[in-house]
Backbone of each chain as ProteinMPNN parsed JSONL, in Angstrom:
{"seq_chain_A": "MTHQEAVEMYPHNEVFIQVDNVVRPMTPAEYEEFIQRQMVPSPYG", "coords_chain_A": {"N_chain_A": [[132.052, 93.14, 47.177], [134.413, 94.261, 44.972], [137.049, 96.985, 44.755], [137.072, 97.012, 41.668], [134.961, 95.763, 40.769], [133.314, 97.769, 41.178], [133.735, 99.572, 40.188], [133.346, 99.096, 37.288], [130.649, 97.925, 37.526], [129.655, 100.366, 38.371], [130.015, 103.134, 35.785], [132.008, 105.943, 35.714], [130.806, 107.818, 33.999], [128.511, 107.689, 34.311], [127.086, 108.061, 36.641], [125.338, 110.501, 38.818], [125.477, 113.336, 40.628], [123.239, 114.956, 42.316], [122.005, 118.409, 42.664], [119.258, 120.396, 44.454], [117.772, 121.456, 41.228], [120.18, 120.4, 39.252], [121.5, 118.119, 37.997], [124.925, 117.139, 38.337], [128.171, 115.642, 37.161], [130.314, 113.31, 39.218], [132.663, 114.792, 40.929], [136.621, 113.426, 40.529], [137.555, 113.152, 43.092], [134.751, 112.28, 44.456], [134.005, 110.439, 43.246], [135.247, 108.478, 44.168], [134.942, 107.946, 46.575], [132.019, 107.317, 46.521], [132.327, 105.113, 44.892], [134.181, 103.414, 46.648], [131.859, 103.323, 49.16], [130.19, 101.603, 48.091], [131.559, 99.136, 47.819], [131.68, 98.312, 51.044], [128.925, 97.469, 52.469], [126.241, 99.097, 53.167], [124.992, 98.376, 56.76], [122.219, 97.949, 57.113], [121.004, 97.602, 54.905]], "CA_chain_A": [[132.262, 93.886, 45.846], [135.873, 94.839, 45.321], [137.032, 98.214, 43.854], [137.369, 96.806, 40.68], [133.701, 95.086, 40.104], [132.601, 98.573, 41.506], [133.998, 101.037, 38.988], [132.906, 98.508, 36.457], [129.266, 98.168, 37.523], [128.596, 102.275, 38.328], [131.288, 104.018, 35.14], [132.302, 107.443, 36.174], [129.995, 108.889, 33.16], [127.005, 106.484, 34.074], [126.983, 108.134, 38.136], [125.786, 111.874, 39.322], [125.237, 113.786, 41.716], [122.188, 116.348, 42.071], [121.004, 119.631, 44.213], [118.0, 120.693, 43.693], [117.382, 120.619, 39.974], [121.007, 120.28, 38.96], [122.145, 117.073, 38.309], [126.296, 116.688, 37.739], [129.247, 114.692, 36.998], [130.92, 113.492, 40.091], [134.494, 115.06, 40.652], [137.265, 112.243, 40.822], [137.151, 112.687, 44.442], [133.44, 112.125, 44.761], [133.662, 108.666, 42.807], [136.445, 107.464, 44.814], [134.059, 107.739, 47.621], [131.354, 106.585, 45.803], [133.24, 103.213, 44.227], [134.329, 103.234, 48.186], [130.773, 102.94, 49.149], [129.675, 100.155, 46.977], [132.713, 97.839, 49.14], [131.05, 98.787, 52.586], [127.701, 97.535, 52.299], [125.593, 99.41, 54.942], [124.372, 97.544, 57.733], [120.766, 98.255, 57.032], [120.727, 97.449, 53.163]], "C_chain_A": [[133.676, 94.344, 46.207], [135.524, 95.886, 44.459], [136.218, 98.216, 42.389], [136.068, 96.49, 40.124], [132.956, 96.708, 40.658], [132.796, 99.569, 40.566], [132.819, 100.14, 37.511], [131.343, 98.405, 36.661], [128.49, 99.41, 37.684], [129.963, 103.366, 37.138], [131.044, 105.338, 35.628], [131.213, 108.221, 35.417], [128.428, 108.646, 33.752], [126.156, 107.165, 35.677], [126.634, 109.256, 38.351], [125.483, 112.015, 40.552], [124.293, 115.282, 41.473], [122.075, 117.115, 43.67], [120.39, 119.907, 43.327], [117.942, 120.323, 42.399], [118.721, 120.612, 38.788], [121.486, 119.31, 38.746], [123.956, 117.182, 37.152], [126.92, 115.796, 37.787], [130.119, 114.769, 38.477], [132.267, 114.382, 39.812], [135.146, 113.884, 41.196], [136.921, 112.307, 42.09], [135.76, 112.06, 45.184], [133.215, 111.1, 44.051], [134.319, 108.289, 43.537], [135.301, 107.059, 45.652], [133.035, 107.046, 47.525], [131.488, 105.137, 45.581], [133.351, 102.581, 45.642], [132.674, 102.408, 49.066], [130.149, 101.765, 49.128], [130.458, 98.751, 47.896], [132.112, 97.526, 50.413], [129.672, 98.261, 52.689], [127.031, 98.061, 53.716], [124.917, 98.303, 55.507], [123.071, 97.342, 58.034], [119.937, 97.626, 56.267], [120.305, 96.071, 53.41]], "O_chain_A": [[134.074, 94.699, 47.317], [134.534, 96.03, 43.741], [135.279, 98.909, 41.998], [135.892, 96.889, 38.973], [131.748, 96.685, 40.421], [131.907, 100.357, 40.242], [131.804, 100.61, 36.997], [130.728, 98.93, 35.733], [127.319, 99.646, 37.388], [130.696, 104.195, 37.677], [129.92, 105.75, 35.915], [130.678, 109.175, 35.98], [127.446, 109.37, 33.588], [124.977, 106.914, 35.923], [127.68, 109.877, 38.159], [125.263, 111.155, 41.405], [124.522, 116.272, 40.777], [122.059, 116.821, 44.865], [120.508, 119.863, 42.102], [118.021, 119.126, 42.122], [118.452, 120.78, 37.599], [122.434, 119.285, 39.53], [124.132, 117.255, 35.936], [126.472, 114.861, 38.45], [130.551, 115.832, 38.923], [132.773, 114.594, 38.71], [134.616, 113.259, 42.115], [135.985, 111.584, 42.431], [135.759, 111.481, 46.27], [132.062, 110.68, 44.154], [133.872, 107.172, 43.802], [134.739, 105.976, 45.489], [132.898, 106.111, 48.313], [130.82, 104.22, 46.057], [132.815, 101.508, 45.915], [132.545, 101.236, 49.418], [129.679, 101.096, 50.048], [129.961, 97.75, 48.411], [132.096, 96.349, 50.774], [129.102, 99.144, 53.331], [127.185, 97.661, 54.87], [124.354, 97.424, 54.856], [122.705, 96.692, 59.014], [118.797, 97.203, 56.459], [119.948, 95.357, 52.472]]}, "seq_chain_B": "MPLTTYTSGQVLTAASLNANLSFASTNGGLVLIKSQVIGTTVSSVAVTAAFSTTYDNYKIVVAGGVGSTNQDLQLKLGSTTTGYYFGANYTNFVTGAATPSGQANIAYFPGGTYNTNTLGSSIELIAPFLSSPTVFNSSVVDPTITGRAGFVNGYLANNTSYTDFTLTCAGGTITGGTIYVYGYAKA", "coords_chain_B": {"N_chain_B": [[95.162, 136.931, 56.755], [92.495, 136.183, 58.794], [91.113, 132.708, 59.39], [87.354, 133.1, 57.817], [84.135, 132.23, 58.978], [81.189, 131.231, 57.749], [77.66, 131.762, 58.263], [74.171, 130.726, 58.123], [72.717, 131.547, 55.508], [74.228, 133.719, 54.648], [76.206, 135.711, 52.174], [78.765, 134.219, 50.121], [81.29, 135.181, 48.919], [83.755, 135.483, 46.156], [86.128, 136.943, 46.738], [86.365, 136.135, 49.755], [86.171, 133.307, 49.428], [88.415, 132.525, 48.379], [90.346, 133.754, 49.755], [90.23, 132.665, 52.559], [90.634, 129.851, 51.586], [93.499, 130.567, 50.896], [94.218, 130.777, 53.288], [93.773, 128.669, 54.267], [96.135, 126.996, 52.762], [98.465, 127.804, 53.872], [98.361, 127.496, 56.456], [96.686, 125.344, 57.658], [97.514, 122.142, 58.299], [99.523, 120.106, 57.474], [101.839, 121.703, 55.261], [102.354, 121.621, 51.783], [105.865, 122.785, 51.161], [108.283, 122.265, 49.415], [109.27, 120.532, 46.056], [110.74, 117.831, 44.77], [111.993, 116.86, 42.009], [113.563, 113.5, 41.134], [116.274, 113.356, 39.639], [118.355, 111.17, 37.0], [119.669, 107.614, 37.49], [121.073, 108.848, 39.886], [123.163, 109.354, 42.962], [123.302, 110.99, 45.427], [120.798, 113.131, 46.665], [120.796, 116.498, 46.635], [118.714, 118.294, 48.894], [117.722, 121.915, 48.886], [117.13, 124.957, 50.989], [114.912, 123.847, 52.557], [114.257, 124.533, 55.226], [113.009, 126.533, 57.274], [112.5, 129.256, 59.068], [109.458, 129.596, 59.396], [108.107, 126.522, 59.871], [108.426, 124.899, 62.125], [108.649, 121.871, 62.308], [108.955, 119.028, 60.174], [107.852, 117.079, 57.515], [108.515, 114.724, 55.383], [108.782, 113.323, 52.724], [109.098, 110.269, 49.887], [108.52, 109.655, 47.013], [107.985, 107.18, 44.131], [110.006, 106.095, 41.485], [113.041, 103.978, 41.224], [115.786, 102.29, 42.159], [118.831, 101.325, 41.65], [119.735, 99.011, 42.851], [119.165, 97.06, 46.084], [118.929, 98.816, 48.752], [119.613, 100.794, 51.424], [118.46, 104.781, 51.594], [120.14, 107.47, 52.929], [119.646, 110.407, 55.353], [121.424, 112.838, 55.45], [121.784, 116.399, 57.611], [122.286, 119.213, 56.43], [125.957, 119.896, 56.251], [126.575, 117.816, 58.193], [128.585, 115.802, 59.388], [128.485, 113.679, 61.547], [127.657, 112.66, 64.434], [125.02, 111.392, 64.513], [122.671, 109.908, 66.282], [120.342, 106.91, 66.683], [117.711, 104.229, 67.032], [116.558, 101.002, 66.35], [114.4, 98.992, 65.239], [113.537, 95.871, 64.179], [111.096, 93.853, 61.926], [111.225, 91.067, 60.7], [109.321, 90.103, 57.808], [108.945, 87.135, 56.954], [109.804, 85.601, 59.008], [109.143, 86.654, 61.566], [110.82, 87.098, 63.244], [112.464, 89.608, 65.393], [114.81, 92.729, 65.092], [116.409, 93.899, 66.803], [118.135, 97.14, 67.065], [121.073, 99.574, 67.786], [122.552, 102.624, 67.581], [125.67, 104.682, 67.665], [126.094, 107.737, 67.178], [127.27, 108.258, 64.559], [127.505, 108.68, 60.816], [124.896, 109.565, 59.489], [121.537, 109.5, 59.521], [119.37, 106.216, 58.929], [116.944, 106.901, 55.91], [115.051, 105.856, 54.575], [114.335, 103.53, 51.444], [115.144, 101.35, 49.145], [114.899, 99.45, 45.744], [115.324, 98.031, 42.9], [112.649, 97.609, 41.926], [111.012, 100.036, 43.393], [111.046, 102.724, 45.257], [111.045, 104.282, 48.269], [110.395, 106.421, 51.0], [109.785, 107.988, 54.439], [110.322, 110.628, 56.473], [109.917, 112.172, 59.272], [110.883, 115.31, 60.825], [111.994, 117.16, 63.562], [112.402, 120.117, 64.748], [114.741, 121.08, 62.734], [115.229, 123.437, 62.182], [115.466, 124.943, 64.332], [118.015, 126.084, 66.232], [118.981, 123.879, 68.059], [119.013, 120.168, 69.301], [118.287, 117.888, 66.592], [115.424, 115.664, 66.417], [114.193, 112.504, 65.311], [112.415, 111.236, 62.862], [111.38, 107.797, 61.523], [110.157, 105.997, 59.029], [111.292, 102.349, 57.752], [111.558, 100.381, 55.564], [112.149, 97.368, 53.824], [111.397, 96.772, 51.045], [111.158, 93.71, 49.653], [109.927, 90.027, 48.885], [110.839, 88.91, 51.23], [111.731, 90.741, 53.075], [111.85, 93.2, 55.217], [110.733, 95.433, 58.349], [110.45, 98.219, 60.172], [110.409, 100.999, 63.171], [112.818, 103.663, 63.096], [114.253, 106.022, 65.261], [115.514, 108.545, 66.774], [118.111, 111.139, 67.15], [120.028, 114.255, 65.899], [122.833, 115.399, 67.346], [123.969, 118.052, 68.298], [123.373, 121.718, 68.152], [123.098, 122.879, 66.114], [121.591, 124.758, 63.674], [119.366, 124.154, 60.878], [119.217, 124.112, 56.963], [118.516, 122.628, 55.036], [118.831, 119.411, 53.564], [120.362, 116.407, 52.702], [119.949, 113.207, 51.003], [121.528, 110.048, 50.655], [122.606, 107.697, 48.221], [123.014, 104.431, 50.14], [123.709, 102.483, 48.621], [124.836, 101.79, 45.415], [122.781, 103.414, 42.974], [119.673, 105.902, 42.696], [116.826, 106.261, 40.596], [114.608, 108.949, 39.402], [111.411, 109.507, 40.813], [109.525, 111.643, 43.654], [110.821, 114.036, 45.797], [109.041, 115.308, 48.495], [108.814, 117.865, 50.525], [106.952, 119.162, 53.632], [105.564, 121.148, 55.557], [104.899, 121.274, 59.275], [102.204, 122.759, 59.945], [101.917, 125.727, 62.499], [99.961, 126.623, 63.803]], "CA_chain_B": [[93.66, 136.959, 56.348], [91.914, 134.975, 59.278], [89.825, 132.09, 58.515], [85.862, 133.246, 58.012], [83.594, 131.141, 59.599], [80.086, 131.917, 57.06], [76.211, 131.428, 58.931], [73.202, 130.246, 56.995], [72.106, 132.989, 54.442], [75.002, 134.701, 54.076], [76.498, 135.211, 50.689], [79.827, 133.89, 49.772], [81.961, 135.717, 48.056], [85.344, 134.968, 45.433], [87.036, 137.546, 47.718], [86.079, 135.795, 50.91], [86.709, 132.371, 49.693], [90.157, 132.663, 47.678], [90.692, 134.084, 51.186], [90.039, 130.993, 53.183], [91.908, 128.667, 50.91], [94.909, 130.657, 51.101], [94.692, 130.786, 54.709], [94.227, 126.961, 54.579], [97.028, 126.516, 52.255], [99.583, 128.325, 54.501], [97.965, 127.047, 58.186], [95.923, 124.196, 57.753], [97.78, 121.091, 58.668], [100.677, 119.837, 56.904], [102.317, 122.64, 54.108], [103.633, 121.476, 50.802], [107.079, 123.791, 50.847], [108.713, 122.128, 48.022], [108.764, 119.138, 46.024], [112.105, 118.038, 43.71], [111.517, 115.394, 41.098], [115.291, 112.761, 41.168], [117.303, 112.567, 38.235], [118.819, 109.587, 36.376], [121.263, 107.288, 38.363], [122.242, 110.062, 40.96], [123.963, 108.727, 44.296], [122.626, 111.547, 46.411], [120.224, 114.549, 45.906], [120.701, 117.672, 48.147], [117.395, 119.238, 49.032], [118.098, 123.276, 49.781], [116.183, 125.674, 51.877], [113.514, 123.082, 52.822], [113.751, 124.445, 56.504], [113.145, 128.246, 57.964], [111.435, 129.493, 60.82], [107.862, 129.207, 59.133], [107.662, 126.329, 60.504], [109.673, 124.349, 63.231], [108.61, 120.495, 62.445], [108.455, 119.079, 58.738], [107.817, 115.547, 57.413], [109.472, 114.063, 54.222], [107.958, 111.841, 51.771], [109.963, 109.911, 48.664], [107.681, 108.493, 46.159], [107.786, 107.021, 42.94], [111.459, 106.264, 41.582], [113.646, 103.049, 41.915], [117.039, 102.026, 42.782], [120.048, 100.14, 40.93], [120.091, 97.664, 43.754], [118.412, 96.99, 47.083], [119.748, 99.712, 49.36], [118.838, 102.016, 52.159], [118.401, 105.826, 51.837], [121.016, 107.821, 54.534], [119.835, 111.522, 55.546], [122.515, 114.215, 56.704], [121.38, 118.047, 57.414], [123.227, 120.564, 56.468], [127.123, 118.752, 55.821], [126.597, 117.238, 59.691], [128.562, 113.654, 59.431], [129.065, 112.973, 62.453], [126.545, 112.665, 65.915], [123.275, 111.035, 64.275], [122.261, 108.272, 67.053], [119.184, 106.319, 66.553], [117.728, 103.154, 67.763], [115.599, 100.629, 65.041], [113.758, 98.103, 65.514], [113.232, 95.62, 62.356], [110.636, 92.649, 61.711], [110.863, 90.139, 59.003], [108.099, 89.745, 57.378], [108.372, 85.892, 57.069], [109.584, 84.62, 60.172], [108.653, 87.645, 62.066], [111.908, 87.656, 64.127], [112.694, 90.955, 65.496], [116.326, 92.761, 65.093], [117.062, 95.305, 67.153], [119.521, 97.578, 66.66], [121.574, 100.955, 68.174], [124.194, 103.595, 66.516], [125.851, 106.415, 68.226], [127.491, 108.694, 66.675], [127.659, 107.714, 63.267], [127.62, 109.397, 59.861], [123.586, 110.112, 58.98], [119.765, 108.663, 59.854], [118.313, 105.275, 57.874], [116.388, 107.569, 55.346], [114.157, 104.871, 53.168], [115.088, 101.634, 51.138], [115.159, 101.251, 47.444], [115.54, 98.487, 45.304], [115.046, 98.099, 41.52], [111.087, 97.673, 41.631], [110.557, 100.751, 43.947], [111.468, 103.965, 46.315], [109.913, 105.042, 48.873], [110.851, 107.483, 52.181], [108.626, 108.825, 55.318], [110.708, 111.003, 57.691], [109.431, 113.582, 60.168], [111.945, 116.207, 61.681], [111.801, 118.214, 64.867], [113.382, 120.834, 64.951], [116.145, 121.124, 62.203], [115.786, 124.79, 61.744], [115.905, 125.312, 65.621], [119.059, 125.541, 67.322], [118.597, 122.604, 69.075], [119.498, 119.143, 68.982], [116.948, 117.567, 65.696], [114.385, 114.698, 66.699], [113.996, 112.239, 63.115], [111.391, 109.676, 63.493], [111.754, 107.193, 60.04], [109.549, 104.23, 59.209], [112.021, 101.553, 56.824], [110.843, 98.83, 55.093], [112.905, 96.475, 53.096], [110.028, 96.347, 49.861], [111.071, 92.181, 48.88], [109.13, 89.227, 49.931], [111.775, 88.188, 52.716], [112.618, 91.401, 53.934], [111.499, 93.471, 56.472], [110.146, 96.67, 58.432], [110.249, 98.766, 60.68], [111.002, 101.974, 62.767], [113.971, 104.168, 63.413], [113.99, 106.69, 66.223], [116.887, 109.568, 66.745], [118.295, 113.087, 66.895], [121.299, 114.581, 66.038], [123.798, 115.989, 69.121], [124.124, 118.932, 67.959], [122.851, 122.46, 68.367], [122.621, 123.224, 64.681], [120.135, 125.25, 62.528], [119.955, 123.673, 59.153], [118.308, 124.581, 56.318], [119.582, 121.739, 53.669], [119.3, 118.11, 54.044], [120.796, 114.956, 51.516], [119.395, 111.883, 50.577], [122.319, 109.944, 49.52], [122.562, 106.103, 48.319], [124.097, 103.591, 50.852], [124.976, 101.626, 47.669], [124.314, 102.312, 43.797], [122.255, 104.985, 42.358], [118.133, 105.911, 42.125], [116.471, 107.032, 39.291], [113.051, 108.715, 38.945], [110.66, 109.551, 41.839], [110.115, 113.138, 43.457], [111.058, 114.233, 47.05], [107.806, 116.424, 48.706], [109.066, 118.291, 51.98], [105.818, 119.541, 54.07], [105.884, 121.803, 57.017], [103.931, 121.221, 59.541], [101.762, 124.179, 60.129], [102.23, 126.632, 64.042], [98.759, 127.004, 63.846]], "C_chain_B": [[93.004, 135.854, 57.501], [90.881, 134.606, 58.852], [88.397, 132.994, 59.086], [85.556, 132.061, 58.363], [82.084, 131.754, 59.185], [78.836, 130.819, 58.172], [75.308, 131.372, 57.584], [73.08, 131.843, 56.469], [73.331, 133.851, 54.556], [76.005, 134.312, 52.918], [78.25, 135.277, 50.86], [80.592, 134.46, 48.707], [82.959, 135.222, 47.35], [86.169, 135.29, 46.502], [87.379, 136.539, 48.699], [86.416, 133.875, 50.694], [87.733, 131.984, 49.311], [90.781, 133.097, 49.554], [91.043, 133.283, 52.133], [90.886, 130.26, 52.505], [93.014, 129.382, 51.267], [95.102, 130.492, 52.615], [94.877, 129.214, 54.979], [95.789, 126.271, 53.979], [98.631, 126.746, 52.948], [99.248, 127.71, 56.499], [97.731, 125.845, 58.171], [97.003, 122.65, 57.465], [99.423, 120.485, 58.201], [101.18, 120.817, 55.62], [102.659, 122.156, 53.229], [104.83, 122.807, 50.657], [107.699, 123.455, 49.914], [109.313, 120.782, 47.756], [110.41, 118.869, 44.925], [112.07, 116.715, 43.267], [113.663, 114.563, 41.252], [115.849, 112.759, 40.202], [117.482, 111.004, 38.194], [119.865, 109.275, 37.098], [122.027, 108.142, 39.34], [122.551, 109.045, 42.163], [123.523, 109.792, 45.026], [121.81, 112.735, 45.646], [120.211, 115.566, 47.18], [119.087, 118.566, 47.672], [117.39, 121.383, 49.755], [116.922, 124.457, 50.035], [114.827, 125.174, 51.806], [113.627, 123.931, 54.376], [114.076, 125.99, 56.881], [112.057, 128.603, 59.077], [110.187, 129.586, 60.564], [107.774, 128.157, 59.826], [109.077, 125.454, 61.531], [109.75, 122.515, 63.074], [108.218, 120.128, 60.805], [108.553, 117.35, 58.523], [107.989, 115.481, 55.515], [109.116, 113.354, 53.846], [108.634, 111.831, 50.744], [108.727, 109.175, 48.083], [107.716, 108.495, 44.586], [109.632, 106.638, 42.377], [111.895, 104.781, 41.984], [115.183, 103.07, 42.015], [117.914, 101.063, 41.779], [120.275, 98.764, 41.297], [118.78, 98.028, 45.041], [118.864, 97.628, 47.788], [119.116, 100.181, 50.686], [119.475, 103.576, 51.53], [119.234, 106.512, 53.022], [120.475, 109.233, 54.442], [120.681, 112.341, 56.269], [121.418, 115.277, 56.634], [122.455, 118.505, 57.335], [124.614, 119.499, 55.631], [128.073, 118.194, 56.965], [127.203, 115.681, 59.327], [128.911, 113.306, 60.414], [127.643, 113.782, 63.666], [125.408, 112.2, 65.864], [123.566, 109.991, 65.467], [120.875, 108.238, 67.159], [119.148, 104.965, 67.059], [116.43, 102.632, 66.322], [115.62, 99.534, 65.651], [113.069, 96.948, 64.338], [112.667, 94.324, 62.523], [111.065, 92.145, 60.931], [109.919, 89.664, 58.621], [107.91, 88.036, 57.521], [108.615, 85.415, 57.979], [109.052, 85.208, 61.559], [109.842, 87.96, 63.327], [112.011, 89.013, 63.882], [114.417, 91.054, 64.999], [116.143, 94.055, 65.712], [117.82, 96.104, 66.796], [119.847, 99.348, 67.107], [122.124, 101.142, 67.537], [124.358, 104.506, 67.339], [126.604, 106.776, 67.308], [127.626, 108.457, 65.515], [127.102, 109.155, 61.962], [126.377, 110.397, 59.086], [122.305, 109.263, 59.472], [119.708, 107.552, 58.314], [117.58, 106.299, 57.519], [115.39, 107.066, 54.697], [114.938, 103.939, 52.838], [114.499, 102.198, 49.891], [115.005, 100.108, 46.746], [115.063, 98.594, 43.781], [113.23, 98.116, 41.127], [110.431, 99.608, 41.991], [111.132, 101.689, 44.719], [110.501, 104.619, 47.049], [111.011, 105.48, 50.577], [109.572, 107.901, 53.01], [109.659, 109.134, 56.501], [110.451, 112.085, 57.909], [111.006, 114.26, 61.242], [111.32, 117.128, 62.403], [112.315, 118.81, 64.781], [114.764, 120.994, 64.343], [116.066, 122.041, 61.895], [116.057, 125.446, 63.298], [117.211, 125.253, 65.669], [119.095, 125.094, 68.287], [118.743, 121.58, 68.577], [117.982, 118.657, 67.686], [116.779, 116.279, 66.053], [114.502, 114.04, 65.007], [113.102, 110.822, 63.506], [111.713, 108.859, 61.582], [111.134, 106.285, 60.21], [111.135, 103.454, 57.769], [111.155, 100.281, 56.655], [111.263, 98.619, 53.404], [111.926, 95.847, 51.74], [110.5, 94.991, 49.09], [110.118, 91.481, 49.83], [109.721, 88.684, 51.224], [112.026, 89.128, 53.368], [111.762, 92.018, 54.96], [110.862, 94.971, 57.178], [110.006, 96.963, 59.429], [110.618, 100.028, 60.964], [112.124, 102.14, 63.206], [113.771, 105.684, 63.616], [115.676, 107.249, 66.591], [116.952, 110.811, 66.913], [120.191, 112.949, 66.596], [121.827, 115.708, 67.029], [124.635, 116.96, 67.925], [123.13, 120.439, 68.235], [122.446, 123.741, 67.174], [121.27, 124.053, 64.138], [119.87, 125.435, 61.425], [118.688, 124.137, 58.36], [117.924, 123.75, 54.957], [119.39, 120.54, 54.23], [119.31, 117.675, 52.489], [120.321, 113.569, 51.673], [120.599, 111.285, 50.102], [122.504, 108.038, 49.619], [123.377, 105.514, 49.082], [124.607, 102.932, 49.749], [124.301, 102.082, 46.526], [123.764, 103.614, 43.595], [120.486, 104.57, 42.511], [118.032, 106.925, 40.995], [114.686, 107.556, 39.785], [113.106, 109.417, 40.487], [110.683, 111.016, 42.07], [110.093, 112.651, 45.423], [109.868, 115.378, 47.719], [108.824, 116.585, 50.45], [107.877, 119.088, 52.339], [106.523, 120.095, 55.571], [104.973, 121.756, 57.799], [103.477, 122.662, 60.518], [102.021, 124.343, 61.937], [100.685, 126.735, 64.114], [97.442, 126.967, 62.702]], "O_chain_B": [[92.986, 134.674, 57.151], [89.978, 135.209, 58.273], [88.243, 133.445, 60.221], [86.235, 131.042, 58.237], [81.601, 132.605, 59.931], [79.001, 129.692, 58.639], [75.558, 131.775, 56.448], [73.323, 132.924, 57.004], [73.013, 135.039, 54.509], [76.492, 133.208, 52.672], [78.876, 136.111, 51.515], [80.396, 134.071, 47.555], [83.324, 134.19, 47.913], [86.816, 134.472, 47.156], [88.497, 136.026, 48.656], [86.828, 133.211, 51.646], [88.173, 130.975, 49.863], [91.624, 132.493, 50.217], [92.211, 133.226, 52.518], [92.0, 130.066, 52.991], [93.686, 128.786, 52.108], [96.168, 130.07, 53.062], [95.755, 128.651, 55.633], [96.422, 125.361, 54.514], [99.652, 126.115, 52.673], [100.042, 127.662, 57.439], [98.569, 125.106, 58.687], [97.114, 122.229, 56.314], [100.364, 120.651, 58.976], [100.56, 120.371, 54.655], [103.838, 121.915, 53.487], [104.503, 123.781, 49.978], [107.88, 124.425, 49.178], [109.751, 120.015, 48.613], [111.01, 119.836, 44.455], [112.105, 115.686, 43.942], [114.689, 115.218, 41.432], [115.9, 111.602, 39.784], [117.067, 110.064, 38.871], [120.784, 110.03, 37.416], [123.24, 108.155, 39.552], [122.064, 107.915, 42.128], [122.953, 109.097, 45.867], [122.0, 113.175, 44.513], [119.756, 115.424, 48.315], [118.63, 119.129, 46.677], [117.079, 121.807, 50.868], [115.993, 124.699, 49.264], [113.857, 125.706, 51.266], [112.465, 123.859, 54.774], [115.184, 126.519, 56.79], [111.073, 128.114, 59.632], [109.52, 129.688, 61.593], [107.224, 128.501, 60.872], [110.303, 125.542, 61.476], [110.673, 121.88, 63.584], [107.354, 120.775, 60.212], [109.189, 116.57, 59.231], [107.513, 116.258, 54.688], [108.972, 112.357, 54.553], [109.0, 112.916, 50.293], [108.099, 108.274, 48.639], [107.535, 109.49, 43.884], [110.482, 107.08, 43.151], [111.304, 104.257, 42.928], [115.697, 104.183, 41.904], [117.407, 100.079, 41.241], [120.705, 97.791, 40.679], [117.864, 98.85, 45.004], [119.966, 97.085, 47.858], [117.959, 99.816, 50.896], [120.62, 103.67, 51.087], [118.981, 106.075, 54.145], [120.739, 109.649, 53.313], [120.664, 112.514, 57.488], [120.423, 115.218, 55.912], [123.454, 118.286, 58.02], [124.423, 118.655, 54.754], [129.294, 118.056, 57.039], [126.536, 114.679, 59.069], [129.81, 112.466, 60.382], [127.033, 114.851, 63.68], [124.626, 112.353, 66.801], [124.613, 109.346, 65.523], [120.199, 109.174, 67.586], [120.17, 104.425, 67.482], [115.733, 103.363, 65.617], [116.487, 99.083, 66.4], [112.085, 97.304, 63.689], [113.351, 93.501, 63.132], [111.49, 92.922, 60.076], [109.561, 88.612, 59.15], [106.915, 87.591, 58.093], [107.795, 84.546, 58.275], [108.627, 84.509, 62.479], [109.743, 88.866, 64.154], [111.816, 89.611, 62.823], [115.14, 90.115, 64.668], [115.775, 95.089, 65.155], [118.449, 95.652, 65.839], [119.047, 100.241, 66.826], [122.503, 100.315, 66.708], [123.425, 105.166, 67.796], [127.565, 106.236, 66.76], [128.855, 108.449, 65.435], [126.524, 110.213, 62.211], [126.542, 111.424, 58.429], [122.563, 108.107, 59.808], [119.899, 107.861, 57.137], [117.266, 106.987, 58.49], [114.689, 107.904, 54.129], [115.903, 103.488, 53.454], [113.708, 103.115, 49.673], [114.939, 99.31, 47.681], [114.245, 99.498, 43.61], [112.758, 98.628, 40.112], [109.723, 100.276, 41.238], [112.249, 101.225, 44.947], [109.511, 105.269, 46.712], [112.014, 104.916, 51.016], [108.493, 108.13, 52.462], [109.919, 108.291, 57.358], [110.605, 113.015, 57.118], [111.782, 113.725, 62.034], [110.341, 117.792, 62.063], [113.422, 118.295, 64.621], [115.783, 121.05, 65.031], [116.877, 122.187, 60.98], [116.823, 126.403, 63.407], [117.703, 124.279, 65.1], [119.22, 125.67, 69.368], [118.681, 121.59, 67.348], [116.839, 119.057, 67.906], [117.788, 115.575, 66.08], [114.748, 114.626, 63.953], [113.235, 109.821, 64.21], [112.212, 109.498, 60.656], [111.226, 105.6, 61.228], [111.772, 104.232, 57.059], [110.426, 99.556, 57.332], [110.981, 99.202, 52.357], [111.793, 94.643, 51.522], [110.29, 95.017, 47.877], [109.646, 91.841, 50.908], [109.08, 88.103, 52.1], [112.592, 88.854, 54.426], [110.952, 91.303, 55.55], [110.454, 95.725, 56.294], [109.374, 96.138, 60.088], [111.08, 100.699, 60.041], [112.719, 101.191, 63.716], [113.355, 106.477, 62.772], [116.701, 106.57, 66.649], [115.984, 111.568, 66.845], [121.091, 112.152, 66.861], [121.211, 116.721, 67.361], [125.497, 116.711, 67.082], [121.981, 120.156, 68.574], [121.884, 124.835, 67.22], [120.096, 123.745, 64.341], [119.99, 126.506, 60.831], [117.574, 124.435, 58.79], [117.2, 124.156, 54.048], [119.729, 120.431, 55.409], [118.73, 118.136, 51.506], [120.472, 112.981, 52.744], [121.002, 111.823, 49.07], [122.526, 107.319, 50.618], [124.557, 105.842, 48.958], [125.819, 102.72, 49.71], [123.255, 102.725, 46.623], [124.227, 104.685, 43.987], [120.029, 103.428, 42.473], [118.702, 107.884, 40.61], [113.823, 106.849, 40.307], [114.08, 109.756, 41.158], [111.347, 111.772, 41.361], [109.683, 111.678, 46.057], [109.993, 116.491, 47.208], [109.293, 115.717, 51.186], [107.552, 119.848, 51.427], [107.442, 119.724, 56.301], [103.917, 122.169, 57.318], [104.082, 123.31, 61.373], [102.265, 123.355, 62.629], [100.527, 127.255, 65.219], [96.34, 127.421, 63.014]]}, "name": "protein", "num_of_chains": 2, "seq": "MTHQEAVEMYPHNEVFIQVDNVVRPMTPAEYEEFIQRQMVPSPYGMPLTTYTSGQVLTAASLNANLSFASTNGGLVLIKSQVIGTTVSSVAVTAAFSTTYDNYKIVVAGGVGSTNQDLQLKLGSTTTGYYFGANYTNFVTGAATPSGQANIAYFPGGTYNTNTLGSSIELIAPFLSSPTVFNSSVVDPTITGRAGFVNGYLANNTSYTDFTLTCAGGTITGGTIYVYGYAKA"}
């Protein structure tokens, strides 16, 4: 998956981070890390 | 209050029964410490104040929910992103082929799987709160008809005491389901 494909599949306003009961938007840095993760599949997935 | 053992003909009072139930809830086998409902399209869920001096060993179960794709959950303790060592051995449902795998000093433990139909995890942690290496045991099931299942065992190579953990999606997001944290009673 390319960077653009990952962004199109998971727009910034549609993915979140949860800490206990609080669900919040990702910071730009967190979102970029999330997108990078989509581009490198887990070896166990 | 200690557990009361009754004899034939003895009167069972409400207070005594309640005391026994209270004893069992904190001393019997697995004790539910906390549960956390997973939100919608989240890429990670941090659970705080999960580990303490009350218990040495823990069971984490994730049930219900779905993923946006077929991927693994990654378990991290506290903010530690290095020092995870584990060995895995998976068996393919269809072919029976075994796939052993070893990983040294990476950023997480494999902590469950998900796809668009299901989300599940069963993890045992030995001594995450103690100032010693944490041992990790988990079953990993790829829930597809051509998938695989196996066990993963390993440890986190440091002496850090942890109270929190995070489950992170290796890819995509998860929605719904509940994370249950249990403690193994010490006595």
